[in-house]
N, C-alpha and C positions, 0 to 999 in steps of 0.2 A: 621731362616732358618741357619742360620750359625752354632749354636749350633746342629739344627737336622741331618744337617752333619756329625760330630763329634759324630755322640749318633748312627750315619750308618756307620763309618768308614770300611770297608771291610776289614783293613789289618792283623789284626789278626788271622782270614777266613781261608784271600789266604795264608801267609804264611800253617797251617794244612794242609791244600789241595795241595802243592804244596811239604811236603816230603813226606807227611804220602803214597805211590804207592811207593816209589822206596826201596831200597836196603841198608844197611848202609853204605857201600862205597861211593855212590852216593848222601847221605844229603845233604854234608855240599856245593857240587858245585852246587847242585838247589835248597836250601834253598838261601843260601848267593850270586851268582851272579844274578839274581833274583834283589837283591839291588842296583844294580850295574844302572837299568833303575828308579830305587825309584833317587837315586842321578840324574842324568839327568831330569829326571823331573822335582825335583825341581830347576836346575841353567835354566830351558824353564824360572820360574816365575820369574825368574830375569829381561830375553831378555821380556820376555812379558812385566813388569816394565818399562825397556828402552821406549819402542818404546810403551806402554802406561798407560800416566800417573797421568789420574781418575783411583780412584778405583776402582768406578760402572766396568767404562766398563773392566778390568781384571779380576773382582769379577765374570762377566758377559762369559768371554772367557776361564777361568779357568773352568769353568762350563760347556761348553759346550765341551770339553775334558771328563770331564766324563760322558755326553751324547752322548757320541763320541760312546767308550767308553763298556755302557753296553751291549750291544747287542753281543758282544763277549760271555757271561756271558752263555750263551744257549749250548755254546759248547766246555764248560767244561762239562766231564764226571762227579759223586760223586769218590770220593777217597773209593775204593773198601776191603780198610782196618777196614774203617767206614760202609759199606758195611755189613760184616761178619757177624760185632760186633753185628749187629742190627738184625740179621737174613734172610736180604735180596741178599741170594746168586743165586737166579735165574742172576738179573743185575749183580752182581759182576764179578759170573761170565761170560756173554756179554760183561763188559768189561776191563774181563783180557783177553776175546779170541781176538775184534779188537787188543788192545797195544800190542798183540804178532802179531798178524798177518801185522799191522804197521812195525816192526819194520825186518819183517820176515823173522818169526821164526818158522808160520806154514803155510804149501803150502793146498790148500781147496782140491786140485785134492786128496790130500790123501786117503787114503779110513780106516786108523786109526785116521782120528780128530775127527769123530762123538763119538767112542767109547771114545776114549782119557780124550774130556773134557764131558762127558756121567753127571756123582758125580761129579768128584773130581775136585780141581781147582791147578794143578799145579802150585809152585809158591809160594801161599798162603798159609799159616795155618788159623786156627779163633784165629785174633788177637796174633797171632808170625809172626815175621822178613822174611821181602823174603831174601835170602839167592841174594846176585850179581849175582853171577853165576851162576840161576835160570831165572832172566830179558833175562837172553845172551843166551842159552842154547834153540833150538831146543827141547822144550816139548817130543815132537816125539821120542829123541833120551834117553832123559835123563834116569839116571838110580839112577833116584834121588825115593823113594818113596812117593806116591801122600799121601796125605790126603783126607778123605770122611770132608767133611766139614760139611750139611748138618746140622751133627747132636751140631755137636760144634757150630756153630752159633744159631745153636734152642733152647741154655738156657734161658731160659727169663731171669734168676736171671741180665743175665748183663745189661738186658735193664731197668733194678729198677737205675742203678747205677747214684750216684751224687753228685758232689761236699764236701754236706753238710755229705755225706758219709765220704768219701775223709780223709775231715777235721777230725775223729773222730781216728787216728792215729797219735798219739801222734808226731813218729818225721814228718809228712808227717804237722802238723800243726807251726812248725817250718822254716821248705822250702815254708810256704806257707809265712810266714812272712817273710821269707830276699828276698824272688825271689819281695813280693810290692814294696818293699821294692827298689830293683835291677833296677825295673821299673821305679820310681820312676823317681830315680836317673840318669838314661837314659836321660828319657821327661824332666829334666830338665837341668842338662845340656846340651844336644842336642841342645831343642829351645831356650836355652839361652843364647850359642852362633850362631847357628843360625843370631836371629834378629836382638842382640848388634851389628856383622858383621860390623851396619850401621857404630858405633861408629872408627870404626878401619879410618885409613888417607889416603886418596885415594874419586877412583871412589866407587859412595855408592851400584852402579850394582853392576861393575867391583868385585867388595868387597865380595858380593854376590857371585855370579856364584860361583868362586874361592873355598869360604867354599862350595857351594853342592859339587862339581866336587873331591875334595880332596878327597869324601866320594869310589872313582869308586876304587883308588890306595890299601883305605883301604878294601874296600872290596876282591881287588883278595889276598892282606898279607895275610889276614882271610881264605879265600881257601886253602892258603900252608897251614898255620899256624894251621890250626882246627885238624886235622886229625893226628898232628906229632908231638902236645905237649897238646892235647887233650881240652874239651872246659874248664872245672874250671882252667885249667893255666895258655891260653888264658883271659878265661874274665879277670881276676883276673888281669894281665899282660899288658890288656885293659883301666881298667879303675882305676887301678894307674897311669900307662903312664897318662893319660890325667888329671890326677889333678895334677898330677907336675907339665905338659909342660901349663895348664889355668893359676893353680897357676902361675909361670912364669912368660907368657904374664901380669897377672896387674902391675909388679915390673922393667919391663921393658916399659914402655910409652912411653919416650924417643927417643927408640931404634924402629923404625920404621919398621925397615926390622929384627931386629928381633925377634922385637912384634908380626908381624903376624910371621912371620914360625910356634913358640911355639904354637899361637893364630891357627892353621892350621894343629897344629900337636896334639894341644889337642881332634879339633874337626875332624879330621881324627879317632884318639883311641876313643875314643863314639859312634861314628857312627859306627866303627867295632864291638865297645861292645855291642851297641843298636841293628844288626840286626845280635848277635848270642844268644843274648839271645832269643830273639824272634825263632829261632831251640830247644836252650837247654834248654828252657821250656816250651816246644810241647818235647822230648825228655825223659821228667822227668812227667812228664804226661800221663794215661796210654790209648790208643784210644774212650773208651767211654766218658770221659769225657773233651778231649785231647782242643775243641775245648774250651772247658767253659773254661777251665782251662787259655788260655791264654787270652781268653773272661777277668776275671776274670783281670787276671796281667793287663791285658794294663789296665784298669779301675785307677788303682793306678796310672801304667802313666801319665796317662792324671791332676792328682793332683799337680807332681810335673810340666806337660807345663800351670797350672793354677797358679802356685808361683814364676814359674819363669821368669813377668816380672813381680812382686815385689822386687826379690830379684837382680830381673838389675838397680833398679830403685832411690838403694841405693848405686850408684854410686855418687849419688848429697852431699852422707854424706863422699865417699870415693871412690878415684878410682878403686881403689885392694881391695872395699870388695867384689862385688861380683865376681868378678875369688877366693875367697878365700872360700868363700860357695863351689862353685862350687866344687873345686877342693879338698877341703876338705870332701867335700860330695862324689865324685866319688872315693877319697884311701880308704873312710869307707870303701865301694863295694866295693872295689876289696879284702879289707880284710873279708868281712861278708863272701863271699861267697867262700870262700875256706870252707865252714862248709858243704856247697855241692854235692855231687856224682858226681864224672865223669858218663858220659855218652859212652864215643866213644867208640866207634865197640861192642856196647851195641844192643842190641835187644831192641822197640820202644815195652814197658806193652801194652800187651791191654783189662786188665784187672786191677779191686784193689790191686784184689787178688795179682796179675801178677805182679805189683807194688812192692811191698811189696817182690819179694823175693829177685828180679836184683837189685831193688837201697833204 
């Protein structure tokens, strides 16, 4: 059952669903801020474990929380961008209209409303970016030209695109390999530091909670910097910082406070990199295969998660050996990442052809 839980893990899909409907300048906030709640959920596991010392009871408690939130999925609308790409224009029309009404930008009493939404959907073109001003503007007062998406979205060739077709492009093959390595390192270091928090001095439960909660300030820093220095530069710096801090914590075992501080910095940095990687990967893949792209990369991350405990076990040979491996892999990830393109302030590609042109 535990393996089934990992197979059905929804995180890759929730990230794609989360930032696809928003404009360029809202992508970072939506994509990263939600991860603060992920960190709170992780920290709650430490609280549950403190009161439920039997692991079976703990597993039941965690499983019940998943069942409790399942009904929420029925209230989450499909991505309008994806609907347009697969030709379901009417459904996208309904969702966009409802979103505009919820934002108070459309008046039901306005007689122009029916005409405005008859054919085109202002604010979105099939496979193209939604400009931020369009989300906030009143469609009835907008001077922006509307575009009939029915013709664009009816292109049946779009429906045939797959990850295999994407990999026919040589530079996308290199990108696929680099992203796979980055995801693998993210998972390896992230879960390695999370589980190894029990080796730190002090309360096992308190250390675990601190290691989880440190992600929240990391996410706030991420939101502030991603749109200022760029995705690629931020990710590279976060990986390198994490690597240096993790290696440093391995050689300060007799300095408990210093070791804990370096450990927390390393965890904060790799968590920031992990959360940003979800969004960055989604920005690199076109809409038609974005879910498959993120899902494939996430599958690679599971390899890192699987080898992480075995690397941690090398502490029996040398206490600093796991830190050297985790830190070294993180630094290498920060360097190879520089070969990927920057996506800051760029429109999301809708198709593989658009991905070739824009990145």
